[in-house]
N, C-alpha and C positions, 0 to 999 in steps of 0.2 A: 789535263788541265792545258788551254790554249790561249797564246798570247798574240791580241791584237795592240797595234799600234793606232792611236788616230790622230790625226793633225788639228792643231787648236788655232782661233786668229788670235790678231793681233790685242796687245789690252783684257788677255784673257788670261785669267788666274784659277788654280782647280780650285784650293780650299775655302777660299770668299766666296765661291760660286755655290759649292755643295752645303755649306754650312749658311747661307744666305736666307731661309727660314725655317720651322722646324719642320718639313715634310721629312729632311735626314735622321728624325729620328724615328720616322712613321714605316711600319713596315707596312711593304717589303724590303724598303728599307732597312739600313743600319749605317755607322758611321763610326768611326774611329780615331777620334783628336789626336791620339798620337802616334800613332801612324798614319796619318792621315790618310786613310784609304775609304772609297763608300763602297757597299755593299749593295746588290741588290738581286733578288728571288724575279727572275725573270719566264713564265711563259712564252714561248716563241709562237709565231703565227700557227707554225705544226706542230701544236701540241706540249713540245720539248719544255720540260724545265731545267732551266742553269741557273746556277750561282754566278753574275759578271760582279768583279773586283776592277775597281777602278781608283788609280792612281796619279797623280803629276807623273808626267813621264820621266822617263833617266835621259832622252835627247830633251832638249829644249822646245818648246813649242808644239810637245806634244802631249797626250793623254794614253798609260798603259792601260789596257782591260785584258784582265785573267777570265776567262771561261770556264766554270768549273762544272761537271757532272756530263759531260759530253767526250767524245773521244776524240771526235775530228766533226770540224761544220763544214757542210754541205754549203755550196757557193751561194744561197738561197738565204741559208741562217748567217752568215758572214756578214751578209747586206744587211741584215734586218738588225744584227747587232750593232753596228754603224749606226746605223740610221738611230736605233734607240737609244745610244749614248748622245747621241750628234744632241737630240730632241729633247733628253731628260736634263741635258748640261748650259741647254738653251746655245749652242755652241754658232749655232745660223741666225742668230740674232747682232742685229749690227747698232750697236751701240754708239756708231762714234757721233751722230748727232748729240744723244746727251750730254756725252763729254765737251762740244763745242758751246753746247750752251751754259755748262758749269762753269767755263773759266773766269768768267764771267762773274760769278760767287764766289768769292775767297773760302765761304765758310766750308764749301762743296769741293775743296782743292786736295783734297785727302783720296777720295773716290776714284779717278781716274788711275793714281798712279797702284792702289793698291788691283786696279780693275775688277772694282767689285762693281753689282751693278744686274750680271745675270744673278736666274733663280732657276734654283732647281724644282722641277718642273715630275710631273709622274708622266709614263706614254702615255696615256690614254684621257681623256676630257673624262673621262665617265670616273676613272680613281683620283684625279683632281677633285669634281665634285663631288664625292661622297665625304673624301677626306675634308672640304670643304664644310659640309653639312656639318661634319661630327665637330665642326671647332664651335659653332653657333651655341649659344646663349650656356656655356661650359666652362671650365678650365681646362686646361693645357693635360693635367695628367690625367683624367678623363678622356679627351680627346684619344692618347694615346692609346689608354688602356679602350678605347671602342675599337681603333685602328688593329690593337693584335689580339681581339677579337673575329672581326669580321674577315682578315687575312686570314684566318684557320678555313674556311667554307672553301678555300681559292685549293687548287693544286699541289700536292705538296712535293714536294724536293728530297729527293733519297739521301741526303745528309741532314735535312733540317729546315724546319720552315713550309713556309707554304708561299705561293705566284698567289696575288691581287684575284677576287674571285670577279668573275664575268657577269653580265647583267645577268644573265640565264642563271647562272648556277641561284641568283641570289632571290628574282622571280620566282625560283622553281619552289621556294619555299615559303609556306604561309607566313601571314604576316606578322603570328603568336608565338611561332616558332625559330622563326628571326628575332624578333626582339629581345627571348626567353633566350636566346645565345649570343645575340651583339649588346642584349641590355643597355639601346642607346637610346631607350623613354618615346619620347614624339615621335623622332626620329626616323624608325623601324619604320614607321608605315610609309613616310618621304621616303626614305629609300625604297622602297621596296613598289613603291609608285612608282619611282624613276626607271628601275627597273624593269618592270611592267612594260612603261611607253617606250622603253630603245628593243624591247624584245618583238615588241608588236607592231615597230617601227612608226608608232605614232612621236620618238623623239629621237632624233640624230644628235647628238651632241659630239660625235667628231665632225658631222659638217661645218661645227664652228670654226673652224681651224680656218676657213674660207676667207682669206687675208680680205677678200675685197667687200667683206662684212665691215660695218660701222659701228663704233664700240656702241651707242646709241643703240642700233639695231641689239648685239648681244646682249646687251642690257636687259631691252623689253624680254627678249628669248629667255634668259638667264631669270628673271622675275617672275616671271611662268611658273617655274618651278615651287612645287610647297619646298618651303622651310628657306628660299631662299632670298633674305630681306637685301636691304641695301649697304650694311657690311660683307655678306655673302659673296652676294651681286659684285662688290666693286674687289672682292678677292679673287672669284675665280675669273674676273673681266684682267686682273693682271698677270693673270698664271697664262691666259690666253695671248699675254701680251701687246695689251692695251692699256695705258699704261695714262691714259687721260681723266681715269675720273678719279676720283679718291676713296679709298673703305676705310675712313674714318671709324674704329672701338675705342675701348678706355685705352689701351696702351699707346695708340698714336696722341691720344689727347693730354694722357701724362707727360708724355718727350714732346709734344709740341710745350706746354704750359712749364716743363723744367728748365727746357736746353734750349728754346729755341725763345721764347717768352719770359723767363726771368724768372720763374717759378709765382707767378700772377694766381692765386687762387679761382676764380671764373676763367673759363674759357669757354667757347660759345664755339658750336662747331661753323658758322658764319665766317667769323675769324680764323679758322685755320684754314679753309678754301680761299680766302683771299689772301692769306699767303704762302698758298704754293699757285694760284692762278698763273704768277708768269713762268711758272717750268710751264706751261702749255702741256700737248702732248705727253710730258714727262714725267708728270702733277705725280701721279697714285705712285712711279718707281722712286719718285726726290722721298714724299712720304715714308716709302718704307727703307730706304735707305737711311733717314734719321732712325728710325727705329735701329736699327741695326747697327750703327755707327759706333759705339762704343765697344760694343765685342769684338767688328768687324777688325776695325786697329787695333784689337788686342790680340787676337791670334798672331798678327801679321807683325808683333812683336815691334 
């Protein structure tokens, strides 16, 4: 087992970032709330499969990373592990503008002291896209089960579990066989088409990280993927760090109705959009923080 120490930015807190949404429960992630630990089985670019164990660092302003499954990391592997953890915990995201804006809104005074606002994401846009697809038109229990099944198609880790499967692995399976394994219903065909498009070079999801791309451009690109409607496009945009669009679903409507609008029976999406409009480029993130507020404040004691 190897141990790495990674510095963190100001206003970062580990556990609220880990449990910022449900990705921490979807393999190859796993989390242990009592131990405040995040686990991930990761296939490195050289093919090696390792298990990462991440915790708040012993030293203030750090994260401790244990790398299991390898006796020694090459310099290139260490750089990759550090880059993966930096990305998945959004350590390179600057939230100072969000915190400055919210100081004018007492309702959100809890967010900056808690260091909330960073979202746990996947190392690849491909993985985030697949998981987003598995959240559409279903319940969370089924999303977890679909992810558990699809991950078994990835490279195995000797200690148990699998890394997330590559597009090549998914595209190599006939659609019928893929659906029989993952049992994702109509989503299996969409998943296969997405993987095949990536393998053939027609789709380049990782290019969507380009900071020069606008939210409007990304939104159009996402909506061109089969199975990605307004909600899925908004959710994937949020994971890509574009927060100027809402991803309003049933949970968001319920939170707005009960926590913000006083329990009014009928709430229209137009009304929700008007409420979040003043938050500008941060509106989608503020909307999600409303969904997570009760839980995030509770785990902070």
